C-alpha positions in Angstrom: 19.0 -27.5 -5.0 17.5 -27.8 -1.3 15.0 -25.3 0.2 16.2 -23.6 3.2 14.7 -24.8 6.7 12.4 -21.7 6.8 10.9 -22.5 3.3 10.1 -26.3 4.4 8.6 -24.7 7.5 6.4 -22.3 5.5 5.5 -25.0 3.0 4.4 -27.0 6.1 2.4 -24.1 7.4 0.6 -24.0 4.1 -0.5 -27.4 4.3 -1.5 -26.9 8.0 -3.7 -23.7 6.9 -5.2 -26.1 4.2 -6.4 -28.5 6.9 -8.2 -25.7 9.1 -11.8 -26.3 8.8 -13.5 -24.1 6.4 -17.0 -23.7 6.0 -17.3 -21.8 3.0 -13.9 -20.3 2.3 -12.4 -21.7 -0.9 -8.8 -21.1 -1.3 -7.5 -22.0 -4.8 -3.8 -22.2 -3.5 -4.6 -25.0 -1.1 -6.0 -27.1 -4.1 -2.9 -27.2 -6.0 -0.3 -27.4 -3.1 2.7 -30.0 -3.6 3.7 -32.2 -0.8 7.2 -30.7 -1.0 9.3 -28.5 -3.0 10.4 -29.9 -6.3 13.1 -28.4 -8.8 11.5 -27.1 -11.9 13.7 -26.6 -14.9 11.9 -23.5 -16.4 14.5 -22.9 -19.0 14.6 -26.2 -20.2 10.8 -27.1 -20.5 10.0 -27.3 -24.3 6.4 -26.3 -23.3 7.7 -22.8 -22.7 10.6 -22.5 -25.0 11.8 -23.8 -28.2 15.5 -24.3 -27.1 17.3 -25.3 -23.7 18.2 -21.8 -22.3 19.9 -23.3 -19.2 23.5 -22.4 -20.5 22.4 -18.9 -20.5 20.8 -18.4 -17.6 21.7 -19.6 -13.9 18.3 -19.0 -12.3 16.6 -21.9 -10.5 13.0 -22.6 -9.6 11.4 -24.5 -6.6 7.8 -25.3 -7.2 5.5 -25.5 -4.2 1.9 -25.3 -6.1 0.3 -25.2 -9.2 -3.0 -25.7 -10.8 -4.6 -25.2 -14.4 -1.2 -24.5 -16.1 0.0 -22.0 -13.4 2.8 -22.7 -11.0 3.9 -20.8 -7.8 7.6 -21.4 -7.6 10.4 -19.8 -5.2 12.9 -18.0 -7.7 16.6 -18.3 -6.9 18.5 -15.9 -9.3 22.1 -15.1 -9.4 23.0 -12.4 -6.6 20.1 -13.6 -4.3 20.6 -12.7 -0.7 18.2 -13.8 1.6 14.8 -15.3 1.2 13.7 -16.1 -2.6 10.6 -14.3 -3.9 7.6 -16.1 -4.9 6.8 -16.2 -8.7 3.8 -17.0 -10.5 4.7 -18.9 -13.8 1.4 -18.5 -15.7 0.1 -20.2 -18.6 -0.4 -18.0 -21.7 3.0 -15.9 -20.7 1.1 -14.2 -17.9 4.1 -14.4 -15.2 5.1 -12.1 -12.4 6.5 -11.7 -9.0 3.6 -12.4 -6.4 5.7 -11.9 -3.1 8.8 -10.8 -1.7 9.2 -14.1 0.4 7.2 -17.2 0.9 6.4 -15.7 4.5 5.1 -12.6 2.8 3.0 -14.5 0.4 1.1 -16.6 3.2 0.7 -13.0 4.8 -0.8 -11.6 1.8 -3.1 -14.4 1.3 -4.3 -14.0 5.0 -4.7 -10.1 5.6 -7.8 -9.2 3.8 -6.2 -9.1 0.6 -7.2 -10.4 -2.8 -4.5 -11.3 -5.5 -4.8 -10.2 -9.2 -1.7 -11.8 -10.4 -1.3 -10.4 -13.9 -1.4 -6.9 -12.9 1.8 -5.0 -13.7 2.5 -3.1 -10.6 3.1 -4.8 -7.2 0.6 -2.7 -5.4 -2.0 -3.6 -7.8 -1.5 -7.1 -7.4 -3.1 -7.4 -3.8 -6.3 -5.4 -3.7 -8.0 -5.1 0.0 -11.2 -7.1 0.7 -14.1 -5.4 2.7 -14.0 -7.6 5.6 -17.0 -5.7 7.2 -18.8 -7.1 4.2 -17.9 -10.7 5.0 -18.7 -10.1 8.6 -22.3 -8.8 7.9 -23.1 -10.7 4.7 -20.9 -13.9 4.9 -20.4 -14.6 8.3 -19.3 -18.1 7.7 -16.5 -16.8 5.5 -15.6 -14.3 7.8 -15.0 -16.9 10.5 -13.1 -19.0 8.1 -10.6 -16.1 7.4 -10.2 -15.2 11.3 -9.6 -19.0 12.0 -6.9 -19.4 9.2 -5.3 -16.2 10.6 -5.3 -17.4 14.1 -3.3 -20.5 13.1 -1.0 -18.7 11.1 -0.3 -16.0 13.6 0.9 -18.7 15.9 3.7 -19.7 13.7 4.6 -16.4 11.5 5.0 -12.7 11.9 3.5 -10.5 9.1 4.3 -7.1 8.5 1.6 -4.6 7.7 0.8 -4.5 3.7 2.6 -1.3 2.9 5.9 -2.9 4.5 5.5 -6.0 2.2 4.7 -3.8 -0.8 7.9 -1.8 -0.2 9.9 -5.0 -0.3 9.0 -5.7 -3.8 11.5 -3.1 -5.1 14.3 -5.1 -3.5 13.8 -7.9 -6.2 14.3 -8.0 -10.0 11.0 -7.9 -12.0 10.2 -11.5 -12.8 8.2 -10.3 -16.0 11.2 -8.3 -17.4 13.4 -11.5 -17.0 10.8 -13.5 -18.9 10.9 -10.8 -21.7 14.7 -11.4 -21.7 14.6 -15.0 -21.7 12.1 -14.8 -24.6 14.2 -12.8 -26.6 17.1 -15.3 -26.3 14.9 -18.0 -27.2 13.9 -16.0 -30.4 17.4 -15.6 -31.6 17.5 -19.1 -32.1 14.6 -19.5 -34.4 
């Protein structure tokens, strides 16, 4: 499976953002960023499941970042039209859809939003940061945020937070899909 040209462009943008000089802002995602997309066969990974489930599910994943046992992937599922959503395949069975697309994922990471990936509702995953606090109390961090945004704004367009959150409803819930896969895996035990 090959990623779209747009996905490759956005992964390159993430690398570019990772190279932007930052004095204090530490973004975990940049630490675990892959050089390129790689197919991740989640359904046959024996660390997750006792059985190879690929014959039962046609879903595919392209990993682009990972750290501490958690993976960020593009999720290609049957019936997908348009860009694939970004999912977090988390250790300890904590998995969820984190953004409707890679573009939206980048935007959410740069628009005063802090992720809480293991919330169950999309509107709770991303929580607004208080930029005024950063401006007053942590000016170097505030400047880092502004610098990252300036680089991103030259490359992509971002909708506002509410528009992005509304798009979540256009995608299946990854955590529900995981439950279905786990049920299939348990039937074999």
